TORZA-881961 format. One record per atom (N, C-alpha, C): residue in one letter; chain; atom name; x negated, y negated, z negated. Coordinates in steps of 0.001 Angstrom, whole numbers. Layout:
<atoms>
{"A","A","CA",{X,Y,Z}}
...
</atoms>
This chain:
<atoms>
{"M","A","N",{867,5342,19059}}
{"M","A","CA",{-564,5572,18977}}
{"M","A","C",{-846,6899,19678}}
{"L","A","N",{-1504,6868,20807}}
{"L","A","CA",{-1794,8038,21611}}
{"L","A","C",{-2736,8978,20887}}
{"G","A","N",{-2420,10257,20887}}
{"G","A","CA",{-3301,11249,20288}}
{"G","A","C",{-3306,11256,18779}}
{"A","A","N",{-2326,10671,18140}}
{"A","A","CA",{-2287,10627,16681}}
{"A","A","C",{-1121,11466,16180}}
{"T","A","N",{-1278,11989,14988}}
{"T","A","CA",{-180,12697,14339}}
{"T","A","C",{115,11994,13029}}
{"A","A","N",{1355,12075,12605}}
{"A","A","CA",{1752,11461,11341}}
{"A","A","C",{2214,12551,10400}}
{"A","A","N",{1790,12474,9155}}
{"A","A","CA",{2199,13423,8128}}
{"A","A","C",{2827,12643,6984}}
{"Q","A","N",{4033,13014,6612}}
{"Q","A","CA",{4682,12355,5491}}
{"Q","A","C",{4055,12830,4183}}
{"L","A","N",{3797,11905,3305}}
{"L","A","CA",{3362,12207,1953}}
{"L","A","C",{4623,12306,1109}}
{"P","A","N",{4505,12556,-186}}
{"P","A","CA",{5719,12594,-1004}}
{"P","A","C",{6591,11383,-676}}
{"P","A","N",{7884,11600,-447}}
{"P","A","CA",{8732,10551,112}}
{"P","A","C",{8898,9322,-764}}
{"R","A","N",{8828,9462,-2071}}
{"R","A","CA",{9041,8306,-2952}}
{"R","A","C",{8047,8359,-4106}}
{"M","A","N",{7408,7249,-4340}}
{"M","A","CA",{6553,7107,-5508}}
{"M","A","C",{6949,5790,-6161}}
{"D","A","N",{7694,5872,-7256}}
{"D","A","CA",{8208,4686,-7933}}
{"D","A","C",{7201,4117,-8915}}
{"F","A","N",{7301,2806,-9146}}
{"F","A","CA",{6478,2160,-10170}}
{"F","A","C",{7198,927,-10688}}
{"I","A","N",{6801,518,-11883}}
{"I","A","CA",{7284,-716,-12512}}
{"I","A","C",{6072,-1420,-13100}}
{"I","A","N",{5946,-2701,-12839}}
{"I","A","CA",{4899,-3512,-13459}}
{"I","A","C",{5533,-4159,-14684}}
{"P","A","N",{5035,-3821,-15887}}
{"P","A","CA",{5662,-4351,-17105}}
{"P","A","C",{5396,-5853,-17286}}
{"A","A","N",{6259,-6476,-18062}}
{"A","A","CA",{6164,-7919,-18302}}
{"A","A","C",{4877,-8320,-19013}}
{"D","A","N",{4211,-7369,-19688}}
{"D","A","CA",{2966,-7701,-20385}}
{"D","A","C",{1715,-7381,-19560}}
{"H","A","N",{1871,-7142,-18245}}
{"H","A","CA",{705,-6864,-17390}}
{"H","A","C",{-239,-8067,-17441}}
{"P","A","N",{-1554,-7845,-17534}}
{"P","A","CA",{-2503,-8957,-17714}}
{"P","A","C",{-2568,-9954,-16550}}
{"S","A","N",{-2075,-9613,-15372}}
{"S","A","CA",{-2134,-10550,-14246}}
{"S","A","C",{-1002,-11578,-14260}}
{"L","A","N",{16,-11355,-15065}}
{"L","A","CA",{1227,-12176,-14960}}
{"L","A","C",{1152,-13565,-15584}}
{"P","A","N",{454,-13783,-16687}}
{"P","A","CA",{480,-15128,-17277}}
{"P","A","C",{52,-16246,-16324}}
{"G","A","N",{-867,-15989,-15431}}
{"G","A","CA",{-1313,-17031,-14505}}
{"G","A","C",{-613,-16999,-13164}}
{"H","A","N",{373,-16122,-12988}}
{"H","A","CA",{970,-15926,-11656}}
{"H","A","C",{2487,-15817,-11757}}
{"F","A","N",{3249,-16664,-12024}}
{"F","A","CA",{3086,-18092,-12235}}
{"F","A","C",{3682,-18419,-13596}}
{"P","A","N",{3064,-19339,-14353}}
{"P","A","CA",{3564,-19653,-15688}}
{"P","A","C",{5041,-20072,-15656}}
{"G","A","N",{5823,-19464,-16539}}
{"G","A","CA",{7238,-19776,-16616}}
{"G","A","C",{8113,-18979,-15663}}
{"R","A","N",{7574,-18470,-14583}}
{"R","A","CA",{8330,-17665,-13600}}
{"R","A","C",{7378,-16635,-12999}}
{"P","A","N",{6994,-15632,-13801}}
{"P","A","CA",{5981,-14690,-13320}}
{"P","A","C",{6460,-13846,-12143}}
{"L","A","N",{5572,-13684,-11177}}
{"L","A","CA",{5755,-12793,-10037}}
{"L","A","C",{4600,-11803,-10041}}
{"V","A","N",{4866,-10579,-9638}}
{"V","A","CA",{3797,-9585,-9548}}
{"V","A","C",{2910,-9976,-8368}}
{"P","A","N",{1597,-10176,-8582}}
{"P","A","CA",{690,-10525,-7481}}
{"P","A","C",{634,-9421,-6428}}
{"G","A","N",{484,-9817,-5187}}
{"G","A","CA",{386,-8852,-4093}}
{"G","A","C",{-727,-7852,-4292}}
{"V","A","N",{-1847,-8290,-4861}}
{"V","A","CA",{-2969,-7375,-5075}}
{"V","A","C",{-2594,-6263,-6053}}
{"V","A","N",{-1717,-6536,-6999}}
{"V","A","CA",{-1271,-5501,-7941}}
{"V","A","C",{-378,-4493,-7212}}
{"V","A","N",{474,-4972,-6330}}
{"V","A","CA",{1299,-4066,-5522}}
{"V","A","C",{398,-3183,-4661}}
{"L","A","N",{-602,-3790,-4006}}
{"L","A","CA",{-1520,-3015,-3158}}
{"L","A","C",{-2315,-1997,-3973}}
{"E","A","N",{-2664,-2359,-5199}}
{"E","A","CA",{-3354,-1423,-6078}}
{"E","A","C",{-2490,-179,-6307}}
{"R","A","N",{-1197,-360,-6477}}
{"R","A","CA",{-284,780,-6672}}
{"R","A","C",{-197,1622,-5396}}
{"V","A","N",{-237,975,-4234}}
{"V","A","CA",{-206,1715,-2964}}
{"V","A","C",{-1449,2596,-2850}}
{"V","A","N",{-2624,2041,-3137}}
{"V","A","CA",{-3862,2824,-3075}}
{"V","A","C",{-3819,3962,-4083}}
{"E","A","N",{-3316,3703,-5288}}
{"E","A","CA",{-3190,4771,-6286}}
{"E","A","C",{-2274,5883,-5788}}
{"A","A","N",{-1206,5540,-5091}}
{"A","A","CA",{-286,6549,-4547}}
{"A","A","C",{-983,7401,-3489}}
{"I","A","N",{-1780,6761,-2635}}
{"I","A","CA",{-2525,7519,-1622}}
{"I","A","C",{-3524,8444,-2297}}
{"E","A","N",{-4283,7918,-3259}}
{"E","A","CA",{-5299,8728,-3934}}
{"E","A","C",{-4683,9872,-4739}}
{"A","A","N",{-3474,9707,-5238}}
{"A","A","CA",{-2808,10776,-5985}}
{"A","A","C",{-2566,11996,-5095}}
{"T","A","N",{-2406,11770,-3803}}
{"T","A","CA",{-2158,12859,-2865}}
{"T","A","C",{-3421,13269,-2108}}
{"H","A","N",{-4217,12295,-1699}}
{"H","A","CA",{-5365,12531,-818}}
{"H","A","C",{-6692,12673,-1560}}
{"G","A","N",{-6776,12147,-2766}}
{"G","A","CA",{-8042,12122,-3507}}
{"G","A","C",{-8718,10776,-3316}}
{"P","A","N",{-9904,10609,-3911}}
{"P","A","CA",{-10610,9318,-3839}}
{"P","A","C",{-10863,8897,-2390}}
{"L","A","N",{-10745,7608,-2156}}
{"L","A","CA",{-10922,7054,-817}}
{"L","A","C",{-12262,6354,-698}}
{"R","A","N",{-12769,6314,529}}
{"R","A","CA",{-13960,5509,839}}
{"R","A","C",{-13520,4046,895}}
{"P","A","N",{-14445,3109,1115}}
{"P","A","CA",{-14044,1703,1255}}
{"P","A","C",{-12934,1565,2298}}
{"L","A","N",{-12085,579,2075}}
{"L","A","CA",{-10874,426,2875}}
{"L","A","C",{-10831,-905,3609}}
{"R","A","N",{-10000,-923,4637}}
{"R","A","CA",{-9659,-2158,5340}}
{"R","A","C",{-8142,-2197,5440}}
{"L","A","N",{-7584,-3365,5313}}
{"L","A","CA",{-6143,-3548,5437}}
{"L","A","C",{-5904,-4497,6611}}
{"P","A","N",{-5824,-3966,7835}}
{"P","A","CA",{-5727,-4839,9003}}
{"P","A","C",{-4382,-5561,9115}}
{"Q","A","N",{-3374,-5015,8462}}
{"Q","A","CA",{-2054,-5639,8533}}
{"Q","A","C",{-1324,-5405,7222}}
{"V","A","N",{-972,-6487,6548}}
{"V","A","CA",{-162,-6412,5333}}
{"V","A","C",{802,-7595,5364}}
{"K","A","N",{2065,-7307,5087}}
{"K","A","CA",{3075,-8359,5023}}
{"K","A","C",{3757,-8294,3667}}
{"F","A","N",{3891,-9449,3032}}
{"F","A","CA",{4663,-9580,1792}}
{"F","A","C",{5912,-10368,2147}}
{"L","A","N",{7057,-9707,2072}}
{"L","A","CA",{8306,-10305,2536}}
{"L","A","C",{9193,-10838,1418}}
{"Q","A","N",{9098,-10217,243}}
{"Q","A","CA",{9923,-10583,-897}}
{"Q","A","C",{9082,-10469,-2160}}
{"P","A","N",{9389,-11272,-3183}}
{"P","A","CA",{8645,-11146,-4444}}
{"P","A","C",{9114,-9925,-5239}}
{"L","A","N",{8226,-9434,-6078}}
{"L","A","CA",{8544,-8391,-7051}}
{"L","A","C",{8407,-9028,-8422}}
{"L","A","N",{9434,-8886,-9232}}
{"L","A","CA",{9424,-9458,-10571}}
{"L","A","C",{8998,-8401,-11584}}
{"P","A","N",{8386,-8831,-12699}}
{"P","A","CA",{8032,-7872,-13753}}
{"P","A","C",{9266,-7103,-14208}}
{"G","A","N",{9093,-5809,-14423}}
{"G","A","CA",{10172,-4963,-14894}}
{"G","A","C",{11058,-4391,-13799}}
{"E","A","N",{10915,-4875,-12571}}
{"E","A","CA",{11704,-4322,-11473}}
{"E","A","C",{11076,-3027,-10968}}
{"R","A","N",{11921,-2068,-10627}}
{"R","A","CA",{11443,-801,-10070}}
{"R","A","C",{11200,-991,-8576}}
{"A","A","N",{10053,-504,-8116}}
{"A","A","CA",{9721,-521,-6693}}
{"A","A","C",{9354,896,-6268}}
{"C","A","N",{9503,1163,-4991}}
{"C","A","CA",{9249,2487,-4437}}
{"C","A","C",{8257,2360,-3287}}
{"I","A","N",{7254,3217,-3275}}
{"I","A","CA",{6262,3254,-2201}}
{"I","A","C",{6598,4413,-1279}}
{"E","A","N",{6670,4129,13}}
{"E","A","CA",{6808,5160,1044}}
{"E","A","C",{5520,5163,1856}}
{"L","A","N",{4964,6350,2086}}
{"L","A","CA",{3695,6484,2796}}
{"L","A","C",{3831,7442,3969}}
{"A","A","N",{3103,7158,5031}}
{"A","A","CA",{2929,8094,6133}}
{"A","A","C",{1451,8090,6489}}
{"R","A","N",{852,9259,6540}}
{"R","A","CA",{-558,9375,6916}}
{"R","A","C",{-641,9532,8430}}
{"I","A","N",{-1451,8702,9060}}
{"I","A","CA",{-1656,8726,10503}}
{"I","A","C",{-3059,9272,10741}}
{"E","A","N",{-3170,10269,11583}}
{"E","A","CA",{-4472,10893,11842}}
{"E","A","C",{-4831,10748,13317}}
{"P","A","N",{-5482,9625,13677}}
{"P","A","CA",{-5902,9454,15071}}
{"P","A","C",{-6967,10490,15432}}
{"D","A","N",{-6934,10966,16669}}
{"D","A","CA",{-7939,11930,17117}}
{"D","A","C",{-9337,11344,16948}}
{"G","A","N",{-10197,12087,16243}}
{"G","A","CA",{-11588,11692,16101}}
{"G","A","C",{-11849,10527,15171}}
{"A","A","N",{-10884,10111,14392}}
{"A","A","CA",{-11080,8969,13499}}
{"A","A","C",{-10643,9346,12080}}
{"A","A","N",{-11120,8585,11115}}
{"A","A","CA",{-10735,8796,9716}}
{"A","A","C",{-9254,8466,9534}}
{"P","A","N",{-8637,8987,8491}}
{"P","A","CA",{-7201,8774,8279}}
{"P","A","C",{-6823,7306,8081}}
{"R","A","N",{-5585,7052,8424}}
{"R","A","CA",{-4938,5762,8188}}
{"R","A","C",{-3621,6062,7499}}
{"W","A","N",{-3130,5088,6754}}
{"W","A","CA",{-1832,5217,6109}}
{"W","A","C",{-989,4006,6446}}
{"R","A","N",{252,4247,6739}}
{"R","A","CA",{1243,3183,6895}}
{"R","A","C",{2088,3210,5630}}
{"F","A","N",{2329,2047,5038}}
{"F","A","CA",{3099,2010,3790}}
{"F","A","C",{4220,995,3865}}
{"R","A","N",{5228,1256,3041}}
{"R","A","CA",{6331,330,2801}}
{"R","A","C",{6595,345,1310}}
{"V","A","N",{6813,-829,740}}
{"V","A","CA",{7185,-950,-671}}
{"V","A","C",{8574,-1579,-701}}
{"L","A","N",{9485,-883,-1375}}
{"L","A","CA",{10883,-1323,-1413}}
{"L","A","C",{11363,-1531,-2838}}
{"R","A","N",{12261,-2485,-2996}}
{"R","A","CA",{13015,-2679,-4236}}
{"R","A","C",{14450,-2351,-3862}}
{"G","A","N",{14891,-1159,-4222}}
{"G","A","CA",{16176,-691,-3731}}
{"G","A","C",{16078,-530,-2226}}
{"A","A","N",{16972,-1192,-1491}}
{"A","A","CA",{16934,-1134,-22}}
{"A","A","C",{16180,-2313,580}}
{"T","A","N",{15660,-3213,-268}}
{"T","A","CA",{14981,-4422,208}}
{"T","A","C",{13500,-4172,398}}
{"L","A","N",{13003,-4443,1603}}
{"L","A","CA",{11585,-4301,1892}}
{"L","A","C",{10813,-5447,1248}}
{"I","A","N",{9859,-5094,381}}
{"I","A","CA",{9027,-6081,-310}}
{"I","A","C",{7744,-6330,468}}
{"S","A","N",{7082,-5234,875}}
{"S","A","CA",{5838,-5361,1632}}
{"S","A","C",{5649,-4125,2496}}
{"S","A","N",{4788,-4290,3510}}
{"S","A","CA",{4456,-3185,4401}}
{"S","A","C",{3085,-3446,4998}}
{"G","A","N",{2490,-2397,5552}}
{"G","A","CA",{1196,-2583,6191}}
{"G","A","C",{493,-1275,6464}}
{"D","A","N",{-778,-1406,6818}}
{"D","A","CA",{-1637,-274,7137}}
{"D","A","C",{-2899,-336,6300}}
{"I","A","N",{-3387,838,5915}}
{"I","A","CA",{-4656,970,5200}}
{"I","A","C",{-5511,1940,6001}}
{"I","A","N",{-6772,1577,6241}}
{"I","A","CA",{-7684,2396,7035}}
{"I","A","C",{-8939,2650,6216}}
{"E","A","N",{-9387,3919,6182}}
{"E","A","CA",{-10672,4214,5542}}
{"E","A","C",{-11805,3650,6392}}
{"Q","A","N",{-12932,3381,5772}}
{"Q","A","CA",{-14057,2711,6423}}
{"Q","A","C",{-14499,3416,7705}}
{"D","A","N",{-14497,4754,7746}}
{"D","A","CA",{-14927,5454,8962}}
{"D","A","C",{-14079,5048,10154}}
{"A","A","N",{-12777,4882,9952}}
{"A","A","CA",{-11899,4478,11038}}
{"A","A","C",{-12254,3079,11519}}
{"V","A","N",{-12648,2195,10600}}
{"V","A","CA",{-13062,847,10969}}
{"V","A","C",{-14283,915,11858}}
{"D","A","N",{-15276,1727,11480}}
{"D","A","CA",{-16497,1855,12266}}
{"D","A","C",{-16196,2329,13678}}
{"Q","A","N",{-15305,3318,13831}}
{"Q","A","CA",{-14980,3838,15151}}
{"Q","A","C",{-14158,2844,15948}}
{"D","A","N",{-13286,2092,15285}}
{"D","A","CA",{-12493,1084,15986}}
{"D","A","C",{-13381,-14,16558}}
{"A","A","N",{-14495,-302,15899}}
{"A","A","CA",{-15380,-1372,16328}}
{"A","A","C",{-16300,-947,17464}}
{"A","A","N",{-16408,351,17729}}
{"A","A","CA",{-17295,823,18789}}
{"A","A","C",{-16763,394,20149}}
{"P","A","N",{-17685,62,21090}}
{"P","A","CA",{-17238,-377,22432}}
{"P","A","C",{-16579,743,23207}}
</atoms>
């Protein structure tokens, strides 16, 4: 990304979704998996813990590669990308041990507005 700088946030932010989380009974009965939206919620919380409250967001790229089970420890890795003249972006990876669970980019609304300009 030309003209952008990347700043590492705290290198590891661990989390565990407990077996009694309210999203699990319907996702999926008998073999619960942590919903992707719950994982993304933890990613946003990790960003806000360092950066403060965020404006509306866009997630132009998110990949879910492996399931996360209740009670498993996962780790969020973040890098803040600061394009010249645009609002911040974050690149994230969520890992279970050495296994990549999900990855993607989060962009604040201002960056979306500037990206859409001709």
